[in-house]
N, C-alpha and C positions, 0 to 999 in steps of 0.2 A: 466685444461690447462691454463699455463702462457702463458703472453702477447709475450715472445720472442716465442714461441713455434706456437701462431697464428699468428706471422709476417713470422715465416719459411713456415707455412703451404700456408700463401698467397701467397710467394715467389713462392712457389713450383708451386701453380695452376695460375699465373698472367696468363695465356694462355687463359687459359678458363674465369677469370674474365674480362679481355678484350674483347676476341674475340664474346664471347654471347650476351654483350648489343652494341657491332657494328652491328649484323646482324639480333637484333629485331632491333635498328634506322634505316636503310636501308632497311629492309622488311615492315618496317610501314610506310616509305618515299616514299616507290616503289606502294603500296597499295592506300596512301591514297593523292598521288598527283593531283588525278581528284576530290577530289570533290568539292562540289558546295560550291558558296558563302554562308556567311551567313547575314543575316543583322537582326539588333536586336532594337525594340523599347520599352521604359517604360512610366510607367504612375505612378504620387503617390498620395497617397489617404489621405485626412486630416484624423485619426479617432477621437481625443479628448479622448481617453480614459486615461493616463498618468495625465495631466490636463487642462482637460475639466470643464463645467460647468456643475451643475446641478439645481432643484428645489432648495435643502437645502445649496448651494452656490457652491464653487469647490470642485472639487472630491479629497478624501483626498488619498494623495500617499502608495499604496500598490504594494510592490514589486513583492509580488506573484500571486495579482489578475491582476496586469497590463500584468506580462508576461502571466499569463494563458489566459487574454483574446485577446492577441497579436499570440499566437498560436492557439488560438481559429478560428482565423481571418484565418489567413495562411493557416490552415490544408483546410479553406471552400474555399480558392480561388482556392486551387490546388487539390481538393475531383475530384472523377470521377464524381459526379451527375455535377457539374460545367461543367468539361471539355464536356461532353455529351453534355449538353444543347447548350454550347458555336457550338462545332458540327453541330449539329440538324441547328442552326440560321444562321450558317455560307453555309452550306450546301443549304436552305432553298431560302439564299438570292442569290446566285449561280444560282440557279435555276431559281429562277423569273428575272432573269436580262437575262439568254439566252435564257430564253424562249419570251423575250420581244425582245431581240436581239442575234437572232442564229448566227451572225457572229463571236461573242466573244466565241465561243467554238473553235475557233483555234488558240487564241489568248492565250500566258504561264499560265497566271494566272489561267486559265482554263482547263487546259489540262487533270490534275489528275481527273477533274470533268468526262470529257468524256472517260476516261480510268477507272475508277472505279465504274460508272454506265451504265448500256446499255441505250440506246434510250428508250427502252420500261416504263422502269422503270423510265425515266428521266419525260416521260409525264405525268405518274400513280402518280406522285407525285404533280405534278404541278398545283397549283391552281389559281382560279382566283384572288387573291391578295394573296401580300405576307405572311401576318396572317394566311391566309386558307394553304399555301403552309408550311409555319412552321407546324401547327398541320397536318398535312398530312404524312410529313416528323417523326415527334414525331410519331404520334399513328404506322406511318408503320414499325419505328426500333424498338417500345419496344410489337411488334406483338410477336415474336418469334427471338429465337436466330438462324435461319437460312437464314433470308431475305436478301438483299444486301448491305441495308444500316448497320446492324449491322456487316456483313463483314466488310463494307469497315472501320466502325468505332474502329475494332481491327483488323486491317490491318497495314501495315508499310506508308498506304499513306502518302505523306510528306505535305500535307492537310488538309484532312478530318480524321483523324484518330488520337487514343488517345495517339501513339508513337508520332506522331507528335507535340502536345499538352504536352507532356515531356521536351519540353524545356521551359516551364513557370517557371518561378520562383518567389516567393514572400516573400518578406524579410524586416524587422524592421531596419527604417534608424537612428541607434544609439539608444541612449534612448529617442529618440522623440517620437511624436502623430504622426508620419509619416509611411504610409508605401508604399513600393516601387513595383509595377510588373513589371516583364522584359519576354519578348517573342522574340524568336530569329526564323528566316523564311529564305527560300530560297530567297523569293519575297517580295519587301519592300512594296507593296500594301496590299498582305495578312497578312503582319507581324504587320502593325498598326491595319488594322479593326478587325482580330482577336483579337487583344487585346483591343479593345473597346469593341466589344462581349462581351471578358470576365471581361472586368471592369461593363458592366451593368449587366450582370448575376451574379454578385460577390456580387454587392453593393444590388439588389434586393433580392437574397437570404439570407444575412446577415439580412436586415432590420423585412423579413418577417418572419424569423428564431425566433428573438428577439420578435417582437411582437406577435408572437403568443404563444411563454411562457407564457407572462405576460396574454394576452386576456383568455386562458385556466387558469390560475389562478384566476381571475375575473369572469369568468364564474364559478366558486366551488365553491369562497367565495359567491357569489351572491345568489347560491343556496343553501348553508348552512344557509345564512342570513333570507330570507324567511322561510325554516324551523325552525329557532329559532325566527323569530317573530310569527311564527304560535302558539310556544310552548308558548310563554309568553302570547300572548292574550287568550290562552286556560287556562292557569294560574291564570290569570288575571278575566276571566271571573267567573270560579272556586270559585275564594276568593268573588268576587262580591254576587254571586248566595249564597253561605254560608251565606255570610254575612247577606242579603235581608230575607233569610227564618228562619234565628237564631234571627232576630232584633239587631242586632250587629253594631253600630254605632264606638266606641272604647273599643275592649274589655277588655286591661288594665284597662282602667278608669273604664270600670261599673264593672267588678270582685272587683277593689278596692272600688268603691263608694258600692257595695253587702254590701262586706266586714264592712266595715266603719257603715253602717247603721244598718245591723245586731248587729254590735257590741254597737251602742249605745241602739236600741232597747232592746237587753238583757238588759243592767244598766236600763233603763226607767223601764223597764217590773217588775226588783227587786224594786223598789223603791215604783213602785203604790203597787206591792205585799205587801210589808212593811208597805204602807200608810192604805192597805185593811186592811189587818188584825190588826193594830192597832185603827183602826175607827169601826172595827165589834167586837173589844174588849170591844170597849169603849159604844157602842150603848149594847151589853149583859148587860154591868154593868147597865147602865140606866133602862133598863127592870126591871131588876130586882129590884130595888131601886123603880118602878112605881107600882111593885104589881100587873102585870097581867092588867095592866089599857090598856097597852098597845096592846093588843090583840082586845080589842074593836075598838079600834082606829086604828088599822091595817084592820080589817075585815070595813070599813067605805067603803062606795061604792066612794065618792069624793077621799077618801086619795088614796085607789086603782090606781085610773086612776091617781092620778096627780103624784103617784109613776111610777107608768107606763110610763107618758108623761113624767118625768123629766129621767129616765131610759134611754130611746133612744135618749132624748136630750144630755143627757152623753156621748153616745155612740157615738154620729153622731160628737159631740166638738172634744172627743177625737181621731175619725179617720181623722179630719180636723186638727188637733194638731198634728200628727204623719207627713200628708202630706204635710202639708205647713213648715213643721221645717227651710229647706232651704230657702226657701221664707221669711221667719220671720227672719232667720239670713241675709240676704240681704237690706231687708227693715228699718228693725228695728220696725215694728209695726204689728199688728194683720190685718189678712185680713178682712174684711167685714160683710162677712156672717161666720165669727167665731163670730165675734163680738154681732150678730144677735143670735144665737144659744145659747151663753152663757146670753144675755139679756133673751130669752125665760127658760133656765135652772132657772135662777133668780127669774122670775117670778112665775115657777110652784113652787121652793121652800117658795116662800111668800104664796105662796094658799095651801101648806099644813100647814103653820104655822099657818095660817088663820081659817082652819078647825080644828086644833088642838085646837087654842084658843076656841071656839064654843065647840067640844064636851065636852071640859075639863074646868068647872069650878071651879072646887075645888082650894083651895085657896092654901094647905099644902098638902103635902104628909104624908104618918102612921108613919115615921120617924120624921116629924115636917119639913121638906125641903120645901119649896115653891113650889108647884105645877106646878107654872107657868116656873118656872127656871129650870124643870127637863125636863117638853114637849119642850122647847127651845133647851134647849141639846140633846133633844134625836132627836128633828128633825133636829139640825146640822147633829149630828152622821148620822143619817139616810139617810142623803142626803149625807153626803163624801161617805159613804159604797155606795149608789147605783152609784156615779159617780165612785170611783176606780172600781165594779165589773164591770162598763161598759167598764172602761179604759182597765183591764185584758181580756175583752174576746177581744176588738180590736187587742190590744195588742198579744194576744195568736194567735188570726186568721192572723195577720201581720206577726208574727213570724213563723208561717205555709207556707205561700206564699215565707219567704225568703228563707226558706228552698227550697220550690220544685223553684227556679229560682235559688239558688245556688249549688242545684243537676245538672238543666239543663246546668248552665253555665260552670259547672267543666269543664265536659266531652271534651264539646268544644273547650278546648282550644288546646289539642293534637291534633285535627283536622287543627284548624287556625294556627299552627305551621306547621302541612307539608305543607300546602297550601302556607304559605307564605315561605319556604325554597324552594318550587318546584318553585315561583319567584322569589326568588333571584335566584337561581340557572339557570333559564331561563334568567334572565335579563344580569345574568355576561357571561351567553355565546352570547348573542345576542351584547353586547357591546364587547366582545373580536371579533367577528367575524367581526363586523363594523369597529374595527380597522384595522384586516387585511384586511379587504376589500379596507381600506382608503391608508392602504401601499401600497397594490399593483397598487391601481389606480394612487398612487405620482411615483411606479417605473415604471409602463406604461406611465407616463408623462417623467420620465427621459429616460427611453429606445425612445421612440418616438424621444429625443432630441438628445440622443448618436448615436441613431441608422441611423441618416442622415447623412452617410459619406460622407466628402465632395473630388472630385477631385482637387487637386492643379495642378498639369501638367498633363493635355491629352495625351495621348500616340500621337506621333511622325511620323515622315514619315520619314523615315531613308533613306537617297539618297546615302550614303558610307556603303559597305560591312563593317563588322567588322574585326582584324585581323584573318587571317587564323590560322587552329586550328595546320595545317602538323605541324609545328614545334614545337609545344607543345607537338602534339602527339609522335615526334619523341624524343623527351627530354623523354618524360614519360617513351616510351617502354625501352630507352636508362637505366634510372635508375631503373626502374623495374627488367629489365635484369641482370643489375650487384646487386642491391640488391637479388633478388634469388639467384641468383650464389656464392654469398659471406654468403647467410643463408645456401646455401645448403654446400659448401666446411666446414663452421663451423660448420655443425650440423655433418658430416660426422667425421671432426675431432673429434667434442665433442663423439658419436660414436665409434670411432674407441678403443677397447678394447684389442690392440695389446703392446707388451713390449718397443717398440719405443729406450729407452738411459738405460741406468743404473742403474737412480735413481729408475725409473717405474720396472726393473726387479728385482731389491733386493728388493723391497716394496711388489710385489705380489708372488715371489717366495721364500724369508725367505732367503738367503743368500748372503753372500757377493760375489760381483763382482770382479774378480780377472782383467779383462780387456775385449775388445772387438774386432771385426775382422770388417771392412768396408765390404759393401756391394759392391761386386766384379761386379755386372751388370753398374756400374756407369762408365763414360766415365774414360780412364785409364789416367786422365791427371799427371803430374809433382806433381801439389799439393798431389792429392789422392794417389800415389807411396809415397810421405814421410809421412803423416797422417797413411798410413797401416804399413810401416815398424817403426814407433813410436812405433805404438800399440803392434806387433810383440816383438818390444825390450821391453817394458815394461811388456809384459810377460814373456820372458825371465829372465829378472831381475826378475820378481816376483818367479820363478821357482829356480834361482839361490841362491834364501834368503832363501827358504826355505829347499834347499837340503843341503846349510852352517852353517844350525840353529841347534845348540846340540839340543839331541844326532842325529848326521847325519849318516842315513842310507847307505850301501857301495851294491851296488849302489841306486842312487833315482831314486823309481818306481813312474811313473805318467799314472795314467789312463784317459785315453779321453772315459767321456761316450754323448751320446743322447738318448733324450725320440724315437725320431722315424728318419728312415731312413733321407739321403740327410739334413742335419741339420748342416756341418760344422766341422763334424771330421778331416773328411783325408785332409781339405785345413790346420785345426789348428795345426794337425801332420805335416805336409809336412816343414810348415814354422817354427815351433819352430825346427825341426831335421835340415833344410838347414839355421838356423839361428847359433844353437851350433855350429856345424862342423865351421861355418866363424868365432866362436870366438873360435875354437879349442879344443871345448871340446867334449867326446868321449861320442857318442851317439849312442844307439840302438831302433829303432824303429820296433815296431810289430802290422799288420794289420793282422784282419780277411780273410781268401782266397777270400772268395768273394767280397771282394773291388779290383774295377780294378785302377790298376796305371802304364798308360804306357809313363809315362813321360819319356823321355832319359837322362836328367838331374837330374832326382829325385835321392835323397839321397839312399844310401842302404839300404833295406828292405827287414824283413822276415814274412811270412807269415802263419799264424798259423788255424788251424782248431777248430770254436769254439763249436760243439756240439761235438766232441772228448775230446778237452779239459774238457768241462763240464761234459762227461759222467766219465772221468777215476779220474777226480779232481785233475790235474796238477800243481803243482808249477813251479814257474818260471825258474827254471832251466831246469825243465822236459820241459817247455812251448818255452824253447829256443832251446833245441837239436832238437823239435821234429818241429819244423819252420826250413820254408825253403825257399829262395831267389827265386823269379820269373824270375830274369835275372840275369845276371854276374855282379857283380859289380866292381869296381877298385879296392878297399879296402873290404877286405870280413869282414863283420860284426862280424864274432867271432874273427876274428885273435886278437883284443886286448880286455882289460877289461873296459864294458862301465862305465861312471859315473853316465850317466844317461839312464832308461829306459825307452820309453814312447810305453805304450800300447792301441791302440783303439779298445775299446769293441762294441761289435754290439748295435743295439738302445733296451733299456731296454723294449719295451713294443711288440720287435718281434721275438728276439732269445735267446738261451740260451747263461749264462754267466758261464766263468770258475771262477767257485765260490774258486777252491782253490787259484787263483793270488788274489781274493779280499784281505787276509787278507794280503799282502804282500806289498800291496799301500801305497806309503807315502803322496800323494796327487792325489786329483782328481779334473778333469776340468768338467765344466758338460755346453756343449756347446748348447743353446736354442736361435733359430732365433728371431730378433726383430721386424720381419713378421708377428708374430701370436700371440694368446692370450697364457696365462699361463691356461692349462684349470684343470680341476678336476681329468683326469687319471693322468696326468702329476705330477700332486703332490702325486698319491697314487704310482708311480714308482718311485718317489725320496723316498717314506719314506721306501720300500722296499730295496732300494739301502743302505739308511743308515742302517738299523737293519745289512745287509751282509756286511759292510765292517766300520772298525775304521778309516780309513783315513778320512781328512778331506777334506769337499767338497765345491769347489767353482764355480760360475759359470764364463762363458765366453759368452758375447753377441754376436752373429754372424749377419750379414748382418746388419749393424746398418748404417743407412744414414750421411753421411760423414760429415754433420753440426753439428752431436751428439758427434764427436771426441774428441774435446778439452774439453766439459764437465769432471768435476771431479769425478771420482768413488766414491762412499759410501762403 
């Protein structure tokens, strides 16, 4: 639909576009002229959400978080729970006031109370104090869904209902930290007091809600912190008991020391073993040189006792040396006990030497070596052998102790690591929970700081009513009616699938449009008559052009068809015949005998029987001979040879066609009403006509609106 079509459609429906909005506006004014006056009060609250201050400094600007926070506050202020609490408090206040001063029930602000609640219910809800009355009202309303207070709450009472508080609005003031609450009521005192209750309830719920959130989080972290601390203490106690039971002071150091001492002991044991082997070999060599004298010497009681004493002393010296190596490295001097043992060992060695000198007084050996030198060497080697043997015994014993200690300490490491890992995990969990707890407590402090919303402008008492809404309602009704009708008209125009004008007809039918005929239901003005005559002249010129185009047939036979009855065939034939006669063109028009033409000034015409012509297959000549006029004409149609023959055929979808004449047609006009759409059945009938005749088919659009008469034909 083009812009011109839209404008034409609106121009045709201008009366509806004007009448409906006017009727709606007048009706709105009639029903709304007695609306009560409205008083409004507002209050402004500072929130500090966008640019407030916290424990960490100024609040960082976050547009999404700020908008979310303001949305929460706005929704909380207008929530059902907030409104219900306000109504409970307002109702309790009025009940308490009327109980103290019963005469107030007859005043304007308390009429809704008297009409909304029966006297027995008012007495039942009134307590000894205002606070007790509030509790009674709240408990009574929440007891069930059928009590008087609950019904009053959900009614249309202008004071004590949720419908009355629907006038409560909460908006953010620009991009600031301010929140404005606005309320309208029919009474200025009720308006202000209700807004005060809304403000108090809203501030209390906002603070409580935010503090409860952080309190629950802190309680959770405190409980988790106790469990984490108990877990950590249990792990540390297990570690302490394990170290105490296994004599562990520093496991890593102890294991390192044991390994180092074991390695040093192995080195010393190897060295002493070598010294022992050397001294033992030297002693055997000296015994061999003595020639058996050492046997008597060794069997000496004194020598035996001295050797045993020397062996014990050497073992004690070796033991002291092994246990006191670290002390000697630190002090640089031997301990006193070790010095005493060494002195006694030297004394025992000298005693052995003296006993050897006494028992062996021989001066030389069998080989000629002096016996005194051999005995001295024997004594030295014997002392060295005994000393090394004692050291070996002590070292082997110490080595066995190291093996046992090493075997005991080795598996303790895995258990100790497990305990240490458990302690580390418990400590990490404890520190994480402690950090979260501190963060939550800081958030709680921030919440307590930011939750304290401050009232900048308290609710005011309105002295003048606000501007009446009647004018706005009337204007809204007028605009709504106009928009509704405009949308309806445009929708109807878009849904209209009729052919309307030649361009649409040519596109949907798929045939060229030869011309059109205007809607005869239009008022017959001079302009309409002129346009209609212009369209008839255009069709006649088109027919004459076809008739004079070689090879021209004589006569030129024009068939007029339609898909259904009453689609303008007869009107077209009469108009063409009359115009051709006015132009002096001999014209013969044939109508089906079912057609009723009773106009006295109509052009002479013949009427034929379509069924008979279809059965016998009459050609044009036979059809003219068999046709007869219904009235006497001034000029007999058969008197002269016609130049143009117009034949009106029956409807394609309803009657039989004279097939014999179809082959002699020179041109076919298919009349199609512009007021209906082109259907699939119409297309099927047209296809059948195309197969029955070789004549070209063109469309004549009938019943076209006058404003389409000047559009170009496509």
